[in-house]
N, C-alpha and C positions, 0 to 999 in steps of 0.2 A: 425658839424653845432652847432651853439649856438642860443639861443632864448633870446631876450631882450623884456621887456615890457616897453613901453614908454607912458606916459600920455600926450596927446596932447590937447590943448584947442580947442573947437569946431570951433572957427573962423579960426584956422590955419590948420584944417584937410586936406583941399584940397591941400595946399601947400606941406605938408608932403607926401600925397599920390602921387603927381606928382614927388616929389623927389625920393621916393621909386621906382616908375616905371622907372625913368630915369636911376637909378643905378641897375635896375633889382633885387631889394630886394623884396622878398615875404613878404606881410603884411597881417594881419588879425585884424579886429576890434573885440574886446571882449565886451560882454555885462557886466553890473555890476555883474550879477549872475556868469558868466564865470570867472571874475576876482576874486570874492569872493571864488569860488571853487578852483581856483589856489592857492590863499593864504592859504586856509584851507589845501590843499594838502601839501604845503611847511611846514606848522606848524606840521602836522602829521609826515611828513618825518624827520623833525628836532627833534621832540620828541622821535622818535624811536632810534635815535642815542645818546640820552642823558638819564640821570636818570629821574627825575620827573620835570614837568613844572607846576608852580603854576597857579592858576586861574588868578591872577593879572598879570602874565607875558603874558598870552593869551590876556587879555583885552588890555594891552599896545601894543601888536603886532597889534591887530585889529585897535586900535585908530591910530597908526602910519600909517596904510594903508588906513585910511579914513572910517572905518567901525564902526558905533556906535552900542553898544550892549545895 
């Protein structure tokens, strides 16, 4: 099983939920906090597999994913 995170505009949410139900795709809506936690987990996981991560790289990663520090 694979997990995909999709950002859907509020006005299109119902359309996508109906589509997921039609194709029997399990969906879950993440709060902003859940999404930030997921991104932090990914960053920690990535840093464990590499040498050092600079503070600037961390800031770029968060900015890329819509989090302002």
